[in-house]
C-alpha positions as CSV (number, residue, x, y, z in Angstrom):
1,V,2.8,55.2,-8.9
2,L,3.4,54.5,-5.2
3,L,1.1,51.4,-5.3
4,F,2.8,50.1,-8.4
5,A,6.3,50.7,-6.9
6,G,5.2,49.0,-3.6
7,S,3.8,46.0,-5.5
8,L,6.9,45.7,-7.6
9,A,9.1,45.9,-4.5
10,F,7.1,43.2,-2.8
11,C,7.3,40.9,-5.8
12,L,11.1,41.3,-5.9
13,A,11.7,41.1,-2.1
14,A,9.5,38.1,-1.3
15,P,11.5,35.5,-3.4
16,L,14.7,37.1,-2.2
17,C,13.7,36.7,1.5
18,F,12.7,33.1,0.9
19,S,16.0,32.4,-0.8
20,L,18.0,34.0,2.0
21,T,16.1,32.1,4.6
22,D,16.7,28.8,2.8
23,H,20.4,29.7,2.6
24,A,20.7,30.8,6.3
25,Y,18.6,28.0,7.7
26,P,19.1,24.8,5.6
27,L,17.2,21.7,6.5
28,P,19.3,19.2,8.6
29,S,21.0,16.5,6.7
30,A,20.1,12.9,7.4
31,S,22.6,11.1,9.7
32,Q,22.1,7.9,7.8
33,D,20.4,6.6,4.7
34,Y,16.7,5.8,5.1
35,P,14.9,3.4,2.8
36,A,12.4,5.2,0.5
37,I,9.0,3.6,0.0
38,W,6.9,4.9,-2.9
39,F,3.1,4.4,-3.2
40,D,2.2,4.1,-6.9
41,Q,-0.7,6.3,-7.9
42,Q,-0.5,5.8,-11.7
43,H,-2.3,2.4,-11.7
44,C,-4.2,2.4,-8.4
45,S,-7.6,3.3,-6.9
46,Y,-7.0,4.6,-3.4
47,D,-6.6,7.8,-1.4
48,I,-4.0,9.0,1.0
49,S,-5.5,11.5,3.4
50,L,-4.2,12.3,6.9
51,K,-7.3,14.2,8.1
52,P,-9.1,13.0,11.1
53,T,-11.7,10.2,10.5
54,A,-14.5,12.7,11.0
55,S,-13.8,13.9,7.5
56,L,-16.5,13.2,4.8
57,G,-14.2,11.0,2.7
58,S,-14.7,7.3,2.4
59,S,-12.4,5.5,4.9
60,S,-12.6,2.2,3.1
61,S,-10.6,3.7,0.1
62,N,-8.2,5.8,2.3
63,Y,-4.9,4.3,3.3
64,G,-3.5,7.3,5.1
65,T,-2.8,5.4,8.3
66,F,-1.0,2.6,6.5
67,F,1.1,5.3,4.7
68,V,2.1,7.1,7.9
69,W,2.8,3.9,9.8
70,T,5.5,2.9,7.4
71,Q,7.7,5.5,9.2
72,R,7.5,3.3,12.3
73,V,9.8,0.8,10.8
74,G,12.2,3.3,9.3
75,Y,10.8,4.1,5.9
76,V,10.4,7.5,4.3
77,P,7.1,7.3,2.4
78,S,6.2,9.3,-0.8
79,L,3.5,9.3,-3.4
80,G,4.7,8.3,-6.9
81,S,3.0,9.8,-9.9
82,S,4.6,7.3,-12.3
83,L,6.0,3.8,-12.0
84,K,9.1,4.9,-14.0
85,Q,9.8,7.5,-11.2
86,A,9.2,4.9,-8.5
87,T,11.5,2.3,-10.0
88,A,14.3,4.9,-10.4
89,T,14.3,6.2,-6.8
90,S,12.7,3.9,-4.3
91,D,13.7,0.9,-2.3
92,V,10.2,-0.4,-2.0
93,I,7.1,0.2,-4.2
94,V,3.6,-0.3,-2.8
95,I,0.8,-1.0,-5.3
96,I,-2.8,-0.9,-3.8
97,N,-5.9,-2.0,-5.6
98,P,-4.6,-1.6,-9.2
99,N,-7.3,-0.9,-11.7
100,R,-5.4,0.5,-14.7
101,S,-3.5,-1.6,-17.2
102,F,0.3,-2.1,-17.1
103,T,2.1,-1.6,-20.4
104,D,4.8,-4.0,-21.6
105,V,7.3,-1.2,-21.0
106,E,6.1,-0.9,-17.4
107,L,6.2,-4.7,-16.8
108,Q,9.9,-4.6,-18.0
109,L,10.6,-1.7,-15.7
110,V,9.3,-3.7,-12.7
111,T,11.3,-6.8,-13.8
112,S,14.5,-4.8,-14.1
113,Y,13.8,-3.1,-10.8
114,L,13.5,-6.4,-9.0
115,E,16.6,-7.8,-10.8
116,K,18.5,-4.8,-9.2
117,G,17.3,-5.7,-5.7
118,G,14.1,-3.7,-5.6
119,R,11.1,-4.7,-3.5
120,V,7.4,-4.6,-4.5
121,L,4.4,-5.0,-2.2
122,L,1.1,-5.4,-4.0
123,M,-2.2,-5.4,-2.0
124,D,-5.5,-6.1,-3.7
125,S,-9.1,-6.6,-2.6
126,I,-12.2,-8.5,-3.5
127,M,-13.9,-5.1,-3.6
128,N,-11.7,-4.1,-6.6
129,P,-13.7,-5.6,-9.5
130,Q,-11.6,-3.9,-12.1
131,S,-8.4,-5.3,-10.8
132,T,-5.4,-5.4,-13.1
133,A,-3.1,-7.1,-10.6
134,N,-2.8,-10.3,-12.6
135,E,-1.3,-8.4,-15.5
136,L,1.7,-7.8,-13.2
137,L,1.6,-10.9,-11.1
138,G,1.4,-13.2,-14.1
139,T,4.9,-12.0,-15.1
140,F,6.3,-13.6,-11.9
141,G,4.3,-16.8,-11.8
142,M,1.7,-15.6,-9.3
143,W,-2.1,-15.1,-9.6
144,L,-5.1,-13.8,-7.7
145,G,-8.3,-15.7,-7.9
146,A,-11.7,-15.5,-6.2
147,D,-13.3,-18.1,-4.0
148,S,-16.2,-18.2,-1.5
149,D,-16.8,-19.3,2.0
150,H,-20.1,-21.1,2.8
151,Q,-21.6,-20.3,6.2
152,P,-24.9,-21.7,7.6
153,V,-27.5,-19.0,8.5
154,F,-30.2,-19.3,11.2
155,F,-33.5,-17.7,11.6
156,N,-33.3,-14.9,14.1
157,R,-33.8,-16.4,17.6
158,S,-35.6,-13.3,18.8
159,L,-38.3,-14.0,16.2
160,N,-38.2,-17.8,16.4
161,E,-37.4,-19.7,19.6
162,N,-36.1,-22.7,17.6
163,G,-33.5,-20.7,15.8
164,S,-33.6,-23.2,13.0
165,E,-31.1,-23.4,10.2
166,I,-32.4,-21.9,7.0
167,G,-29.6,-22.5,4.5
168,T,-26.2,-21.0,3.7
169,I,-24.8,-17.7,2.6
170,T,-21.5,-17.4,0.7
171,T,-18.8,-14.8,1.3
172,P,-16.4,-14.1,-1.6
173,Y,-12.7,-13.6,-1.0
174,L,-9.5,-13.5,-2.9
175,T,-7.0,-16.3,-3.0
176,V,-3.3,-16.2,-3.9
177,A,-1.7,-18.9,-6.1
178,G,2.0,-19.3,-6.8
179,G,5.1,-18.1,-5.0
180,T,6.1,-19.1,-1.5
181,P,3.4,-18.5,1.2
182,V,4.3,-15.9,3.8
183,L,1.1,-15.5,5.8
184,M,-1.5,-18.3,6.2
185,N,-4.6,-18.9,8.3
186,K,-5.4,-22.0,10.3
187,G,-6.9,-23.6,7.3
188,N,-3.6,-23.3,5.4
189,E,-5.1,-20.7,3.0
190,T,-2.5,-18.2,1.8
191,Y,-3.1,-14.5,2.6
192,A,0.4,-13.3,1.5
193,S,2.9,-14.9,-0.9
194,M,6.2,-13.9,-2.2
195,I,8.6,-14.7,-5.0
196,E,12.3,-13.8,-4.9
197,I,14.2,-12.6,-8.0
198,I,17.9,-13.4,-7.9
199,N,20.3,-11.7,-10.3
200,E,22.9,-14.4,-11.0
201,T,25.4,-11.8,-12.4
202,T,25.3,-9.3,-9.6
203,G,23.9,-11.4,-6.7
204,A,21.1,-8.8,-6.1
205,R,18.0,-10.2,-4.6
206,G,14.7,-8.6,-5.3
207,M,11.3,-9.6,-3.8
208,F,7.7,-9.4,-4.9
209,V,5.1,-9.8,-2.2
210,V,1.3,-10.0,-2.8
211,V,-1.2,-9.6,0.0
212,V,-5.0,-10.1,0.3
213,D,-7.3,-8.5,1.4
214,S,-6.1,-4.8,1.2
215,Y,-9.3,-3.7,2.9
216,M,-7.8,-4.7,6.3
217,F,-5.2,-2.0,5.8
218,S,-7.6,0.8,5.0
219,D,-8.6,3.4,7.5
220,A,-12.0,1.7,7.8
221,V,-10.2,-1.0,9.8
222,M,-6.9,0.6,10.9
223,G,-8.6,3.8,12.0
224,G,-7.2,7.2,11.4
225,T,-3.8,8.6,12.4
226,F,-5.4,10.2,15.4
227,T,-7.2,7.0,16.6
228,E,-6.5,5.4,19.9
229,P,-6.3,1.9,18.6
230,S,-8.2,-1.1,19.9
231,E,-6.5,-4.4,20.5
232,Q,-7.7,-5.7,17.2
233,Q,-6.3,-2.6,15.4
234,R,-3.0,-3.1,17.1
235,R,-2.9,-6.7,15.7
236,I,-3.5,-5.2,12.2
237,Y,-0.7,-2.8,12.8
238,S,1.6,-5.7,13.8
239,T,0.7,-7.4,10.5
240,E,1.7,-4.3,8.5
241,F,5.0,-3.9,10.5
242,F,5.8,-7.6,9.9
243,L,5.3,-7.3,6.2
244,L,7.4,-4.2,5.9
245,D,10.2,-5.7,7.9
246,Y,10.0,-9.0,6.0
247,I,10.2,-7.3,2.6
248,S,13.2,-5.2,3.6
249,Q,15.3,-7.5,5.6
250,K,15.2,-10.9,3.9
């Protein structure tokens, strides 16, 4: 009887204590509105883990550092379980390596979201063979295609003093077609492109930005959230910050 009474008392007292604590010590209110950035998980193949890089997970599919670093430019990041939820509550939606189809209803959701001034950042990779990005991009006149770079290869000089040229090796990569180029390399190839959606009735200006290759923003390149970054990693961070600033301020 005593054990039963004690268990019952605990079950009743614990929720009451939590409720009284929440009432007595409420979370501080934000002093200003912070833009919300949602990472879509309904259509994508990536992980968000904030564990140190020593963990056993694959860092090439983990975007935990990219997720956390969005806070450095003033965003409040969240994981979205559905595109419907994200379009209803976010200022920016991030879509990484999409590999699940978008329905007609979802395509219309994104279109309406952009017409109301929403922003979408889509990042895809050549290592995402099941990509469904073009289902969404095609709606806005953009497209991802594959190309290859041809590089000469030489016989290992440590095995052959001549180091003679043997032939070529090709390296596949994604290309972006359509929209207005945002980031380009020295060869004028587009790495990021955007299209602006202007609502003639309300004047709202939405923006859709597509970036390749998403792998550069994975923890395999950016390191973990506890990493002391190299100079090269800092340059990747700068690219992320530029894109987030660009998509929010234009």
